[in-house]
C-alpha positions in Angstrom: -102.6 -67.8 118.0 -101.6 -64.2 117.2 -105.2 -63.0 117.1 -106.0 -64.6 120.4 -102.9 -63.0 122.0 -103.8 -59.5 120.7 -107.4 -59.8 121.9 -106.3 -61.1 125.3 -103.6 -58.3 125.7 -106.0 -55.6 124.7 -108.5 -56.9 127.3 -105.8 -56.8 129.9 -104.9 -53.2 129.1 -108.5 -52.2 129.1 -109.1 -53.8 132.5 -106.0 -52.2 133.9 -106.9 -48.8 132.5 -110.4 -49.0 134.1 -109.1 -50.2 137.4 -106.6 -47.3 137.8 -108.7 -44.5 136.3 -109.3 -42.9 139.6 -105.8 -43.5 141.0 -103.4 -40.5 141.1 -100.9 -40.4 138.2 -97.9 -40.7 140.4 -99.2 -43.8 142.2 -100.3 -45.8 139.1 -98.8 -49.0 137.8 -99.1 -49.1 134.0 -97.9 -52.1 132.0 -96.3 -52.3 128.6 -96.9 -55.3 126.4 -94.9 -56.8 123.5 -96.1 -59.6 121.2 -94.1 -61.7 118.8 -94.4 -65.0 117.0 -91.5 -67.4 116.9 -89.9 -70.7 118.0 -89.3 -71.0 121.8 -87.4 -73.5 123.9 -89.2 -74.7 127.0 -87.0 -75.6 130.0 -88.5 -76.4 133.4 -90.8 -73.5 134.1 -89.2 -71.0 131.8 -89.0 -70.3 128.0 -86.1 -69.1 125.9 -85.3 -68.3 122.3 -85.3 -65.4 119.8 -89.1 -65.3 119.7 -89.1 -64.5 123.5 -86.2 -62.1 123.2 -87.9 -60.0 120.5 -91.2 -59.9 122.5 -89.3 -58.6 125.5 -87.6 -55.9 123.4 -91.0 -54.9 121.9 -92.4 -54.4 125.4 -89.7 -51.8 126.0 -90.8 -49.9 122.9 -94.4 -49.7 124.0 -95.9 -46.7 125.8 -97.2 -47.2 129.4 -100.6 -48.9 128.9 -99.7 -49.7 125.3 -98.9 -52.7 123.0 -96.2 -53.2 120.4 -96.1 -56.1 118.0 -93.7 -57.4 115.4 -94.4 -57.3 111.6 -95.2 -61.0 111.6 -97.9 -60.5 114.2 -99.3 -57.5 112.4 -99.5 -59.5 109.1 -101.3 -62.4 110.9 -103.8 -60.2 112.6 -104.5 -57.7 109.8 -108.0 -58.2 108.4 -109.0 -60.6 111.2 -109.5 -58.1 114.0 -110.8 -54.6 113.9 -107.5 -53.1 115.0 -105.4 -50.2 113.7 -101.6 -50.3 113.7 -99.1 -47.5 113.5 -95.9 -48.5 111.7 -93.0 -47.1 113.7 -90.4 -48.6 111.3 -87.5 -51.0 111.6 -86.0 -51.0 115.1 -82.5 -52.2 116.2 -83.2 -54.3 119.2 -80.7 -55.2 121.9 -79.0 -58.6 121.3 -81.1 -59.2 118.2 -78.9 -59.5 115.1 -81.3 -58.1 112.5 -83.6 -55.0 112.6 -87.3 -55.8 113.4 -90.2 -53.9 111.9 -92.5 -52.8 114.7 -96.1 -51.7 114.9 -97.9 -50.0 117.7 -101.5 -51.1 118.4 -103.7 -48.0 118.2 -106.3 -48.4 120.9 -109.7 -47.0 119.9 -111.4 -44.2 122.0 -113.5 -46.9 123.6 -110.4 -48.8 124.6 -108.4 -45.9 126.1 -109.1 -42.9 128.3 -110.5 -40.0 126.5 -108.3 -37.5 128.4 -105.5 -35.7 126.6 -102.0 -36.7 127.4 -98.7 -35.1 126.5 -97.7 -38.1 124.3 -100.6 -37.2 122.1 -99.5 -33.6 121.6 -96.2 -34.5 119.9 -96.1 -37.3 117.3 -93.4 -40.0 117.1 -90.1 -38.2 117.4 -87.9 -37.8 114.3 -84.3 -36.6 114.4 -84.0 -32.8 114.2 -82.4 -31.2 111.1 -79.3 -30.4 113.1 -77.0 -32.4 115.4 -78.9 -33.5 118.5 -77.8 -34.6 121.9 -79.1 -35.7 125.3 -77.0 -35.5 128.4 -78.0 -38.3 130.9 -77.6 -37.8 134.7 -74.0 -38.4 135.7 -73.4 -41.1 138.3 -72.4 -39.8 141.7 -69.2 -41.7 142.6 -68.4 -39.8 145.7 -69.8 -42.4 148.1 -71.9 -39.7 149.8 -75.6 -39.4 148.9 -75.4 -35.8 150.1 -73.2 -35.0 147.0 -76.0 -36.1 144.6 -76.9 -32.5 144.0 -73.4 -31.7 143.0 -73.3 -34.4 140.3 -76.8 -33.2 139.1 -75.5 -29.7 139.0 -72.6 -30.7 136.8 -75.0 -32.1 134.3 -77.2 -29.0 134.5 -74.2 -26.8 133.6 -73.0 -29.0 130.8 -76.5 -29.0 129.3 -76.6 -25.2 129.6 -73.2 -24.8 127.9 -74.1 -27.1 125.1 -77.5 -25.6 124.5 -76.1 -22.2 123.9 -74.4 -23.5 120.8 -77.0 -22.7 118.3 -76.2 -25.4 115.8 -77.0 -28.1 118.5 -80.4 -29.4 119.5 -80.2 -30.2 123.2 -82.8 -32.1 125.2 -83.8 -30.4 128.5 -82.8 -31.9 131.8 -86.4 -32.5 132.8 -86.5 -35.4 130.3 -83.0 -36.8 130.6 -83.3 -36.9 134.4 -86.3 -39.3 134.1 -83.5 -41.9 133.4 -81.8 -41.2 136.7 -80.8 -44.3 138.6 -81.7 -46.6 135.7 -79.5 -48.9 133.6 -80.5 -47.7 130.2 -80.0 -48.8 126.6 -78.5 -45.8 124.8 -80.2 -46.8 121.5 -83.6 -46.8 123.2 -82.8 -43.4 124.8 -82.0 -42.1 121.4 -85.4 -43.3 120.0 -87.4 -42.1 123.0 -85.9 -38.6 123.0 -85.4 -38.3 119.2 -81.6 -37.6 119.3 -78.5 -38.8 117.5 -76.0 -38.5 120.4 -76.0 -39.4 124.1 -73.5 -38.2 126.7 -73.2 -40.1 129.9 -70.6 -40.0 132.7 -69.8 -39.7 136.4 -68.7 -37.2 139.0 -66.5 -37.8 142.0 -66.0 -35.1 144.6 -63.6 -35.8 147.4 -62.6 -32.9 149.6 -61.4 -30.1 147.3 -60.8 -32.4 144.3 -63.3 -33.1 141.5 -63.1 -35.8 138.8 -65.5 -35.7 135.8 -65.6 -38.6 133.3 -67.7 -38.6 130.1 -68.3 -40.7 127.1 -70.2 -39.7 123.9 -72.1 -42.4 122.1 -73.8 -42.4 118.7 -77.3 -43.5 119.7 -78.1 -44.8 116.2 -75.3 -47.3 116.1 -74.2 -47.6 119.8 -70.7 -46.6 118.7 -68.5 -44.9 121.3 -67.2 -41.7 119.7 -65.2 -40.2 122.6 -64.3 -40.8 126.3 -62.2 -38.7 128.6 -61.5 -37.9 132.2 -61.1 -34.4 133.7 -59.4 -33.8 137.1 -59.1 -30.6 139.0 -59.8 -28.7 142.2 -63.1 -27.1 143.2 -61.6 -23.8 142.2 -61.3 -25.1 138.7 -64.8 -26.7 138.5 -66.1 -24.2 135.9 -63.1 -24.9 133.7 -63.7 -28.6 134.0 -67.4 -28.2 132.9 -66.4 -26.0 130.0 -63.7 -28.6 128.9 -66.4 -31.3 128.8 -68.8 -29.2 126.8 -66.1 -28.0 124.4 -64.8 -31.5 123.7 -68.2 -33.0 123.2 -69.1 -30.2 120.8 -65.9 -30.6 119.0 -66.5 -34.3 118.4 -70.0 -33.6 117.0 -69.0 -30.7 114.8 -65.4 -30.2 113.9 -65.8 -26.6 112.9 -66.8 -24.6 116.0 -68.1 -21.1 116.0 -65.8 -19.3 118.4 -68.4 -16.7 119.5 -70.8 -19.4 120.5 -68.3 -21.3 122.4 -67.1 -18.1 124.2 -70.7 -17.3 125.1 -71.3 -20.9 126.4 -68.4 -20.6 128.8 -69.2 -17.2 130.3 -69.9 -17.7 134.0 -72.4 -15.6 136.0 -70.5 -15.9 139.3 -67.0 -16.6 140.5 -68.1 -17.3 144.1 -68.0 -21.1 144.6 -70.1 -21.0 147.7 -72.8 -19.0 146.0 -72.6 -21.4 143.1 -73.0 -24.4 145.4 -76.0 -22.9 147.0 -77.5 -22.3 143.6 -77.0 -26.0 142.7 -78.7 -27.1 145.9 -81.7 -24.9 145.1 -82.2 -26.0 141.4 -84.1 -29.3 142.0 -86.7 -27.6 144.2 -87.5 -24.4 142.2 -90.0 -26.1 139.9 -91.3 -28.8 142.4 -94.8 -27.4 142.7 -94.5 -28.0 146.5 -94.7 -25.0 148.9 -92.1 -26.3 151.3 -89.6 -27.3 148.6 -90.0 -24.0 146.8 -89.5 -22.1 150.1 -86.4 -24.1 150.8 -85.0 -23.3 147.4 -85.8 -19.6 147.9 -83.8 -19.6 151.2 -80.8 -21.1 149.4 -81.0 -18.6 146.5 -81.3 -15.7 149.0 -78.1 -17.0 150.7 -76.4 -17.2 147.3 -77.5 -13.7 146.4 -76.2 -12.4 149.7 -72.8 -13.7 148.8 -72.9 -12.4 145.2 -75.5 -9.7 144.7 -74.9 -9.7 140.9 -75.5 -13.5 140.4 -78.0 -13.1 137.6 -79.4 -16.7 137.3 -79.9 -16.8 141.1 -81.7 -13.5 141.1 -84.0 -14.5 138.3 -84.7 -18.0 139.8 -85.5 -16.4 143.2 -88.0 -14.3 141.4 -89.5 -17.4 139.8 -89.9 -18.9 143.3 -91.7 -15.8 144.5 -94.0 -16.1 141.4 -94.8 -19.7 142.1 -95.5 -18.9 145.8 -97.7 -16.0 144.8 -99.6 -17.9 142.1 -100.3 -21.1 143.9 -99.9 -20.6 147.7 -99.7 -16.9 148.7 -103.0 -15.8 150.1 -102.4 -12.6 152.1 -98.7 -12.6 151.0 -99.5 -12.2 147.3 -98.5 -8.5 147.1 -95.2 -9.1 148.9 -94.3 -11.9 146.5 -95.2 -9.8 143.6 -93.0 -6.9 144.6 -90.1 -9.2 145.4 -90.4 -10.9 142.0 -90.4 -7.6 140.1 -87.4 -6.3 142.0 -85.4 -9.5 141.5 -86.2 -9.6 137.8 -85.0 -6.1 137.3 -81.8 -6.8 139.2 -81.2 -10.0 137.2 -81.5 -8.2 133.9 -78.9 -5.6 135.0 -76.6 -8.3 136.3 -76.7 -10.8 133.4 -78.2 -9.2 130.3 -76.7 -11.8 127.9 -77.6 -15.0 129.9 -80.6 -16.6 128.1 -82.0 -18.2 131.2 -81.9 -15.1 133.2 -83.3 -12.9 130.4 -86.2 -15.3 129.8 -87.1 -15.8 133.4 -86.9 -12.1 134.2 -88.9 -11.1 131.1 -91.6 -13.6 132.0 -91.8 -12.2 135.5 -92.1 -8.6 134.3 -94.8 -9.7 131.8 -96.8 -11.5 134.5 -96.6 -8.9 137.3 -96.3 -5.6 135.4 -98.6 -6.6 132.5 -96.0 -5.4 129.9 -96.6 -8.4 127.6 -95.0 -7.0 124.4 -91.7 -6.0 126.1 -91.7 -9.3 127.9 -92.1 -11.2 124.6 -89.2 -9.2 123.2 -87.0 -10.3 126.1 -88.0 -13.9 125.8 -87.5 -13.9 122.0 -84.0 -12.5 122.6 -83.2 -15.3 125.1 -84.4 -17.9 122.6 -82.2 -16.4 119.9 -79.2 -16.8 122.3 -80.3 -20.4 123.3 -82.8 -22.0 120.9 -82.7 -25.2 123.0 -83.9 -23.4 126.2 -87.0 -25.4 127.0 -88.3 -23.1 129.8 -87.9 -20.1 127.5 -90.3 -21.7 125.0 -92.7 -22.4 127.8 -92.4 -18.8 129.0 -93.0 -17.6 125.4 -96.1 -19.8 125.1 -97.7 -18.3 128.2 -96.9 -14.8 127.1 -98.3 -15.4 123.6 -101.4 -16.8 125.2 -101.8 -13.6 127.2 -101.1 -11.5 124.1 -104.1 -13.1 122.4 -102.1 -15.5 120.2 -103.4 -19.0 121.3 -102.2 -20.8 118.1 -98.7 -19.4 118.5 -98.8 -20.4 122.1 -99.6 -24.0 121.3 -96.8 -24.0 118.7 -94.3 -22.8 121.2 -95.4 -25.3 123.9 -95.0 -28.1 121.4 -91.5 -26.9 120.8 -90.9 -27.1 124.5 -92.3 -30.6 124.7 -90.1 -31.7 121.8 -87.1 -30.4 123.7 -88.3 -32.3 126.8 -90.4 -35.2 125.5 -90.4 -37.3 128.7 -91.2 -34.4 131.1 -95.0 -34.8 131.9 -95.6 -31.2 132.8 -99.2 -30.6 133.8 -98.8 -26.9 133.1 -98.4 -27.7 129.4 -101.8 -29.3 129.5 -103.1 -26.2 131.3 -101.8 -23.9 128.6 -103.4 -26.1 125.9 -106.6 -26.0 127.8 -106.5 -22.3 128.0 -105.8 -22.0 124.3 -109.0 -24.1 123.6 -110.9 -22.0 126.2 -110.1 -18.7 124.5 -111.2 -20.2 121.2 -114.4 -21.4 122.9 -113.6 -25.1 122.4 -114.8 -25.8 125.9 -115.1 -29.6 125.8 -111.5 -29.8 124.5 -110.4 -27.5 127.2 -112.1 -29.6 129.9 -110.3 -32.7 128.7 -107.0 -31.0 128.9 -107.7 -29.6 132.4 -108.9 -32.9 133.7 -105.7 -34.6 132.5 -103.7 -31.8 134.2 -105.7 -32.3 137.4 -104.5 -35.9 137.6 -101.0 -34.5 138.2 -102.0 -31.5 140.3 -105.2 -32.6 142.1 -104.9 -29.9 144.8 -104.1 -27.0 142.6 -106.8 -24.3 143.1 -106.1 -22.6 139.8 -107.2 -25.7 137.9 -110.5 -25.7 139.7 -111.1 -22.1 138.7 -110.3 -22.9 135.0 -112.6 -25.9 135.1 -115.4 -23.9 136.6 -115.3 -21.4 133.8 -115.3 -24.2 131.2 -118.1 -26.1 132.8 -120.2 -23.0 133.1 -119.7 -22.1 129.4 -120.4 -25.6 128.3 -123.6 -25.7 130.4 -122.2 -28.5 132.6 -121.7 -26.6 135.9 -123.9 -29.0 137.8 -121.5 -31.9 137.3 -118.2 -30.1 137.9 -117.9 -30.9 141.6 -118.2 -28.8 144.7 -114.7 -27.3 144.5 -114.9 -26.1 140.9 -118.5 -24.9 141.5 -117.2 -22.8 144.5 -114.7 -21.0 142.3 -117.2 -20.4 139.5 -119.0 -17.7 141.5 -116.4 -15.0 140.5 -114.1 -16.7 138.1 -116.6 -17.1 135.3 -117.6 -13.4 135.6 -114.0 -12.1 135.5 -112.5 -14.4 132.9 -115.2 -15.2 130.2 -115.8 -12.5 127.6 
């Protein structure tokens, strides 16, 4: 029966993969499948029992479009079917008394899409060699959906404070926020993100009062290590954030390094209105949507008007100009370039010790002034201050690529992906494609670019990259009208 189940499920996944191959990534429905063998109880039109429960939990461990099976199924099928299994070890499953050994069915190239995905870049996640934590989105308890940004901003600041403590490995918000609005199993979060500890909580903002609650959980055992509540006024909101970060760090590691804690609590502005505007802008700065980026820039400019030395806002406004110049500018390119350079310089003067500011500003100066080595020095300094700064590793990867170091660039983008394993950033695939391109592995580059195009189908830069690859691979005739259009000048200017 196990063999028949596996064959049937593989055929289902194959059929689904084929049917959605041309569907945009954000509109697909991809199924996970879990298979187990065991006794079941049939009652009316439903079935119950440990066998069913284990299968349901295995489904949760599978990747989208993938299959997980129990050890009993793997033993029954091994040798009977031409299948390969990856042993992902014993897993503690919710409401199952004993650990279950789990295997992931490795679909062959003929049974899965040939395009590169981010889950193939980084292997199954192991715990880092230092304490590791993920901060889940806090629940907005204010009763007002308009305050959602404030709760999210609290989490952003707590992540930032924790990530500046160099003996901590902190998962980036891009990954933890994929759990937003979901009821999650903390143990599963720990497995999916590869961390030992998970912090969750809530924020209630009413008038000028704020309440933050938090609880720290050991993701390996599900044990609650700490829980507390912090009340204060909006004028004390920075102190409340610092208290949460300090207490969490203190539970994880009893001996705190005073200098690191001090650095983590330094604040770049004391203007609460400027800070509020900055929080409102954050979700839109990396949205890859012109209207949302422009809206974020308006908010950041208002924040800077209130506090002209608000370093993170200055640097992030420069990033918005860079995105608008790179993807949407047209005739406005030069104006965006000048604004980005000016904002980057002001940001470095205002906040020379803030890692996010230094990394963003360094990247902007490297991109727009061509000073790659000084930019790398700035980003390296930012990463020494905050080794868990995912965007800093991404900035470093792009700068290394431009410096002619494609292998180092890939290493750094892999570090960024490990810090944010659930954030499917198409730009990571673009960078990997570029690294292959410059090493003249054009077919590999095309695979990476095509996978990125599924997430950013209207991005003109991708079509330019694809045009150069197709031309070098001798496949220009099949690259499509849009890519062929760009090839007229892109190949000449970008291929050595």
